[in-house]
N, C-alpha and C positions, 0 to 999 in steps of 0.2 A: 400471622398472614405477611409477614415481615418481607420476602421474597416479591412483593406483588407492590414495592414502594417503586414508583415508577419504571416499571412491569407486567406487561399487561399476555392477560391468561383468555382464552378464549371458553365459554361457559355458558350452559344452557339457559333459558330464562328459570326452569323450575330450581334451579342450584341459586339462584339469586338472594333465596327466603334466607339462606342461613348468613346473609353480610348482614353489617352492622353501615350506620352512615360514613363510617371513614371510606366506606369506596364509595368509587364515580366506574359505574356503566355506563357504556355505550354500542346501542348494536352494529354490530360489526360489519353489515351491509345493508347500504340505502341503497331504498326502491324508486327510485322516480322514470324519469323516459328512457332511462339507462340503468344497471345495476353497479353502483359502486364499491367497493375493499375501503376499508376503513384505517387496514393494517400494513396495508400494498400501495393505495393509491391509485389500484389497476380500477379500469370500467370497460364494462361490456355490456352486448344487447339482451333483452330480454329473454330473445329463442335460443340464448346460448345457458351451456354448465346451470341444465335444471335438473334437480335428483325427479323420483317417479314421485315423491308427495308434494312438487310442485314446489317445490324452496328451490331457494337457487343460492350454490357455492362455490365462492374463488377459485380458480384455479392455478392461477400466480403465484399465490404463496401456501401452499397445498403442503409442503416442502416442512413448513411448520406448523404443521398443525390444521384440521381443516375448519371452516368456518364456512357458517350458513346465514340464513337469513334467520334462522332460529338462537344464532348465537349470540352472545352480548363478549365483548373485549371488556376484563375487569382490568383494575389498579387503585392502590389503597395513594391517597396523598399522604405525603410524607411531613412528616413537622420540621421546622426547621432546625439545622443544627444550631449547635455554639463554637464560637471560634477554640481553637486548639494547638495546641504546640505540632508540630511536626519534625519526625526524625529526618536533616538531611545528611546524608553522607559523600556527597560528593568533593573530590580532593585535588578534583584540575581546574585551571584556570580558563576563561576565557578570550580569544583575538581581541584586539580595541573591536575589530568590524562587529564580529559574535556578536561584545557587550553592547556594542549599541544596538545593535538588533533584539539582542533580549530586553534593554530595560525598552524600548518603543512597544514593543509587543506587552509587558505587564501594564506600562503604564497607558495601551491602548484597552486592555482587558479591566483595569482599574477605571478610566471611563466609559466604562458601558458600549467599546466596539470592535467590531469586528476585525479581526488581520488575518492579509495573506503573507506569507513567507516566502518570498519570489528568492532561493538562492541553488545556487550551481549544486551539483552534485558532489557529496566530500565536504561540502561548508560546515559538516556538522548540527543540521538543523535540530538532529534531536536536543541538544546539550544547548542550545537555545531556546528550547521552552522547557527547562528545569525552574525557573524563577517562576513563571506562572504557572505552572504547577502547581510550586509549592504555593503558592498566595492562596491558589481557589485551596485547597486542602486547610490551610492555618483558617479560611473564612468560614470553616465547617460544610463547602462546598463538595459538591459530588462531580466530575469525571470522567468523560469517556477518550482514551487516546484508539479511534480508530481507522484502519486503513484496508484497500479492495484486498488485499495480498496476504496470503496467512502465511509465507515468510517471511512477509516484512513486521508481522505482529511476532512473529516466535524469534525475533530480533530481540524487539525491543522489548519484549517482557523482562530478560534475562538485566540488561543494563535497567529498565525503571525502576525491578524491585532495589536492586542495587544500592540504588539513589538514596531509595523511598523502603527501606527495610520493615519497614512497622506497619507498614499500608496493604500487605497482606494481598497483596494485587491479583486482581482475576486476569485470564488468559481464555476467554472465550473463541473460540470459530466451529466448523463445524462437529469436525470430529475428536475436538480438543476434552482432553482426560479429567478438565475441573468441571463438574459441575457448576450452573448458576449458584451466587448467593450475593445476598446482599455487602455492598462495600460502597470503599468511596473514592475509588479509582481502578477503573478496570482499561484492559486492553483489547480490543478484539476486530473480529471481521467487517466491515459494512454489514453484509449483511445481518449479521447477531442484532444490528440496531432494530429490525422490524420487531423483538420482541420489547423494547422498552416505548415507555410514553410519559414525557413529561419527566423524565430522569435525572440530566446533565445542567448543573450550573454549565458546563464549559465543554465543547463538543471542539477535539482535534483532530481534524481528518489528515493525516500523510498519504502522500502519492495522489492528490487526488487529481488526478487527472490522467488515472491509472485505467485499464481496465480491471473488473464492470462495471466498475462507478460512474466510470466517464461515458455520459450519455444515456443512464441505468434511472427512469424517473422515477421507478420502484426504491429504490436506496435513494435517492434524490429526496421521497416522500418517506421514505423512514428515517434519516436523516432528520427530516423535519419536527417529527412525530418526537426524536426523542429527546428533543432540548426544550428545556422548560422556556413557559412564556420570556420571562427575562435572561432566559441563557447566553451564551459567545461562541462565535465559532472562531479555532485559528485552523487554515489553509496550512498546509504545506507542501510544497509542488518545487522543483528542480527545474519544468518545461510545462507550463500554465499555459494552455493553447490559447488562442485569440478570445474566442467567445466568451471564454469563461472569465477573461480580464476584463472584458465589454460587460460583462454582466456582473462584476463586485466592482465597476470603477464609484458608485453614490455609499454601497452600502460596507463597503471595506476599507481598510488605512493597508494598503501594501507596501514590504517592506524588503529591497531588493538587496541582498549581497552575492556579488559576480564571484568572490574570491574564497577560495579550500581556506582550510584552518590552515595549513602548513606554508599559503602560499604558494604551490607551485600551482602552472598552469595547465588546464586541462590539458586531457593527452589528444592530439587531435586523430583524424582515422587516417590510415594509409587506404588510397583505392586502386585496391589491386585489381585487374579484368580477370578474369576467370570465364574462360568463354564456356566448358559443359558443368559448369556446377554443380549441377543438378542431379550427372549420370556419374557424379566422379569414382563413384562408388563400385561400379559397373567392370573396372578394371586398374590394374596395376599403372597401365600408362596416363591412364585418367585422373590416380587419384597422385600422382607423382607432384605434382605442383602444391597440393594442400601439403605434403608428407616433408617434402623440402622446408615451408614457409614453418610448420609445426616448429620442429629440427631445432630451426635457427633461432625461435623466441624463449622454448626452452631453454637454451643455455643462458639467460638470465633470468627466466620464471616458470610459473607451472603456467597453464594455458586453458580458458575457459572461452569453450565451443559452440557459439551459439547456431544453434539448427532451426529452418522455418517450421517443419512439422516432428512427429514424435517417430512417424517410421523411414524419416531421412534421418534421424539423429541415429537411429536403430542402424540402420545399414550402413551409416558415415564408419558408425562407432565400431562395427565389425573388423571392414574393412583395413580402417589405419589400425586396430590392435594387432593386426599379421607383424606391421614394422617396426614395431616400439614394444616387444615382447617381454624385454625389460623392466618397462614401466609402468607404474600400476596406475589405470584410467579408472573408468568407468560412466555412465548415461545416466540423467535422472531427469523428471519429466513431472507434472501434477499427479499425474493415475500413478507414479512409483508408490508403493506402499514403506517405502526404506527412506523416501525423500530426504529426511529430517538428516538420518544417518550420514547417508552420501553426504550432502552437503558438510556435517560436519567436519566427514573427513580429508574433504577437498581443504577443508579451514585448518585442520588439521596439519595438512601436508601428509596426508595418507594416499593420496591421488596428486598425480603429477598434471594429468589432464580429466577435465570434467564435460563432456556434450550434455549440452541442455536445451529446451528450448527456452521461451522468453518465461519462464515463471522466476528465473535468475535476472531479471533486467532490471529489477531494481531492490533496494532497501536489503540489499546483504552485501559486506564486504569479506575481500580477502585479501591479506597480505601478499605481495609483491606476483603480482598475477598480471598476465597478460589477455587480449580476449581477440578470439577469431567471429566476424560472423560471415557465417555460409550463404551466401544469394542473399545481400544485403537490399537488393532491389525486389523481394518478394516481397506481396502484399502488407503481407503481416506484421512488416516493420513500419512504424510508421517514423515521422519526425521525432518524437519525444522516446518510442520504445529506442530508437539508433543512439539517440543522445543518454541514455540513461545507461544503455550496454556501455558504451565508450565511456562512460561516468565507473563503469568497475574499478576502470587502471587506475593504481598510483593513489589510491583513499587515502591509507598510511601507513605507516610506518617510515624509513629510509628508502629514498631514492632507487631504484631498480631498473631504470631503462624500461617501465613498461609498456605496449606497445597496444595499438587497436591496431587489427587491418581489417576491411569491408572486404571481403571478395566478392565480387556482381560481374553481370553481362550484361547490364541495362540501365542506364543511366536514370535515376527515377530524382522528382520534385524531392522527395522525404530525406534522400540521401545529400541533395544539394542546402536542402534546408537544417541538416543536424549538423554537415559540416562547417556551414556558414555562423549557426549559432554557436557552437562552440568556440568559432576565434573570434565572435564579436564579445562574449562574454570573458575570452583572456586581452582582448582589446580592454575592454572597462575595467578588469583585474590592474590591468598595467598602469593605468589612469590612477586606480586607487590609491595602488601602492605607493607612487609617485608623488600624490597631493597630499 
């Protein structure tokens, strides 16, 4: 039953007799004045979610298998693993600024301290965790790198696999092809943490401020459950919200890095007034402004066009396609079954333009790219989303004059704050380089 080392599974009371003393069993639902789920941490009243048998069930994590008051969560206590050799094949070199952060993160972990890496987009956060991942594995530890976004996990997986080729890294998300197996190194979405219980010595959460993790109490509960009692956290973020920074002051070391690895500044967005951006695909006259800017940007780079909704994206894509018949373009959203293939096509240069929703706001890297945000004043674009979107530009490769264009017809606090944060990080980076 190795698959239950640190992994929790719902079992009925009658099934428990087949288990020996190495297994740990606890009730899936606790009933007091309320009913509480021990897998997702949700609470509900006794008047809700009752079966005909008078038993209760949890509706909040039912997609991971139904838990009722007749169910027990079963896991197996893992034996301590011995230190071992870990093959590490990365041939790159950290910049002095990256090396300082990497060294501090490793020292913090070795001193049993949690860490937040607060580093700008394109600073090389993944490379800065290589040393601590290696240290954890060498000590016989088990770790997970988790993110709220599937695309981030997919991009991390081949990079981690290449650096730690003997680890047989496991990639888990809702529709992933791989099935769970016991191993030392896992990359997964934060929802997959609901399946784990006291499994990891080190839990690294990338894009800790991203939807749907940010503000989700269920995922926060799952994260705490997944960590061993003496385990440690490392959070990664380019845009940590103030409430997160405040909550971590006493329990986390904060390592800040305002410089990208190539030491070029973050691209400051151009704010372009577009009166009728919401309806621009209705006529050739209204779309004319967008087409003109797109043509100009395509002289130097490929272009990502961020849209506030799937329907808007599809309508805009159809209208714009008529003006660029010789250029290959497409659109992609979270509902697209060819999502992974389309993103790779953009990365490979097959597409020159890719219309997308906020699924590509973070965690993905394209060379030679410019960005347009349609309706930057839309409520879906928070400050952190706008900063992350702008951060897609000039992440790697030689400088290609990448630009960031925010089309808007109303000034918002999110737009102001995003532009100010980018400028602030650039000022701070300039000071770091000069010192």
